[in-house]
C-alpha positions as CSV (number, residue, x, y, z in Angstrom):
1,M,-0.1,0.0,-0.1
2,S,1.3,3.5,-0.9
3,H,0.6,6.6,0.9
4,H,1.5,10.0,-0.6
5,W,1.2,13.4,1.3
6,I,2.8,14.9,-1.8
7,D,2.6,14.4,-5.6
8,P,6.0,12.8,-6.5
9,K,5.8,14.0,-10.1
10,A,5.4,17.7,-8.9
11,C,7.8,17.5,-5.9
12,Q,10.9,19.7,-6.7
13,S,12.8,19.1,-3.4
14,L,14.6,15.9,-2.8
15,A,14.5,16.4,0.9
16,I,10.7,16.7,1.0
17,L,10.4,13.6,-1.2
18,V,12.7,11.5,0.8
19,E,10.9,12.7,4.1
20,T,7.6,12.0,2.8
21,V,8.2,8.6,1.4
22,S,10.2,7.5,4.6
23,C,7.6,8.8,7.1
24,A,4.9,6.8,5.2
25,L,6.9,3.8,5.7
26,L,7.8,4.3,9.2
27,T,4.4,5.0,10.3
28,Q,3.3,1.6,9.1
29,H,6.1,0.0,11.0
30,S,5.8,-1.0,14.7
31,S,9.5,-1.1,15.7
32,P,11.2,1.9,17.3
33,I,13.3,3.6,14.5
34,C,15.2,6.7,15.2
35,V,15.4,8.5,11.7
36,E,17.8,11.4,10.8
37,V,17.5,13.0,7.3
38,D,20.3,15.2,6.3
39,V,19.3,16.5,2.7
40,E,19.5,20.3,1.9
41,P,15.9,21.4,1.0
42,E,17.4,23.3,-2.1
43,L,18.8,20.1,-3.5
44,P,16.4,19.1,-6.6
45,V,15.0,15.8,-7.3
46,P,17.5,14.3,-9.7
47,G,15.2,12.9,-12.2
48,D,11.6,11.5,-12.4
49,G,10.0,12.1,-9.1
50,E,7.7,8.9,-9.2
51,K,10.8,6.8,-10.0
52,I,13.0,8.2,-7.3
53,A,10.0,8.0,-4.8
54,D,9.8,4.2,-5.8
55,L,13.6,3.9,-5.3
56,V,13.4,5.6,-1.9
57,R,10.5,3.4,-0.8
58,N,12.4,0.3,-1.8
59,M,15.7,1.3,-0.3
60,V,14.1,2.4,3.1
61,G,11.9,-0.7,3.0
62,Q,14.8,-3.1,2.8
63,A,16.6,-1.1,5.6
64,I,13.6,-1.3,7.9
65,E,13.1,-4.9,7.1
66,H,16.8,-5.8,7.9
67,M,16.7,-4.0,11.3
68,G,13.7,-6.2,12.2
69,S,11.5,-6.1,15.3
70,K,14.2,-4.5,17.5
71,G,14.3,-1.4,15.3
72,G,17.5,0.8,15.1
73,E,18.7,3.9,13.5
74,L,18.2,5.0,9.7
75,M,20.2,8.0,8.5
76,I,19.5,9.3,5.0
77,T,21.9,11.9,3.4
78,A,22.3,13.4,0.0
79,V,25.0,15.5,-1.5
80,D,25.4,17.2,-4.9
81,S,28.8,17.1,-6.6
82,A,30.4,17.4,-9.9
83,T,29.6,13.8,-10.6
84,G,25.8,13.9,-9.6
85,V,23.6,13.6,-6.6
86,E,24.5,10.9,-4.3
87,L,21.7,9.7,-1.8
88,E,22.8,7.3,1.0
89,I,20.5,5.3,3.3
90,A,22.3,3.8,6.2
91,D,20.8,1.6,8.8
92,S,22.0,-0.3,12.1
93,G,20.8,-3.7,10.9
94,P,23.1,-6.6,10.2
95,A,26.3,-6.6,8.2
96,L,26.1,-6.9,4.4
97,E,27.3,-10.6,4.5
98,E,24.1,-11.6,6.4
99,R,21.7,-9.8,4.0
100,H,20.0,-10.4,0.7
101,T,20.0,-7.1,-1.2
102,T,18.5,-6.3,-4.5
103,I,18.7,-3.3,-6.9
104,P,15.5,-1.7,-7.3
105,F,14.2,-1.6,-10.9
106,A,13.7,2.2,-10.4
107,A,17.5,2.5,-10.2
108,A,18.2,1.1,-13.5
109,A,15.4,3.1,-15.0
110,L,17.0,6.2,-13.7
111,G,20.4,5.3,-14.9
112,A,21.5,5.2,-11.2
113,K,24.3,3.0,-9.8
114,V,23.7,1.5,-6.0
115,R,26.5,0.4,-4.0
116,W,26.4,-1.3,-0.6
117,Q,29.0,-1.2,2.1
118,N,29.2,-2.2,5.8
119,C,29.2,0.8,8.3
120,P,32.2,1.1,10.6
121,Q,29.7,1.4,13.6
122,G,27.7,-1.6,12.2
123,G,24.9,-1.6,9.8
124,V,24.9,-1.1,6.1
125,A,24.9,2.0,3.9
126,A,23.5,1.9,0.4
127,T,24.6,4.6,-1.8
128,V,22.6,5.5,-4.9
129,A,24.5,7.6,-7.4
130,F,22.5,9.5,-10.0
131,R,24.2,10.8,-13.1
132,P,23.9,14.6,-13.8
133,Q,20.9,15.6,-15.8
134,A,21.8,17.2,-19.0
135,G,21.5,20.9,-18.8
136,A,20.9,20.9,-15.0
137,S,22.7,23.4,-13.0
138,R,25.0,22.2,-10.2
139,M,24.7,23.3,-6.7
140,A,27.8,24.6,-4.8
141,A,28.9,22.2,-2.0
């Protein structure tokens, strides 16, 4: 079931899109999860809003699933660089070797690359790298 407080096609801010999608998933989950979102409000959505909402929904859903009933911490960050926007979703669940991870179809449809790595403090970070859009202006870091 999908809940939207915004129209992903019309959303211009990656921060608002990420927060809306994440909040909808977290309100449906009974485990205690502490969430921190560190995405500049001015950072634009780096592509098709619906596909990015699907991608975030899938990645956050995987993180929540791996944390299980004990809950944990979820950190979502994004940066804009000369090579494109990178969105990272890190959780405090088990190590990468103890998981089954899948690359969402939305990532391929957006031309994005996904890489997973273990976090030094435990858990896993999934980083989605979006290619710069043709003609898009880059934000200064």
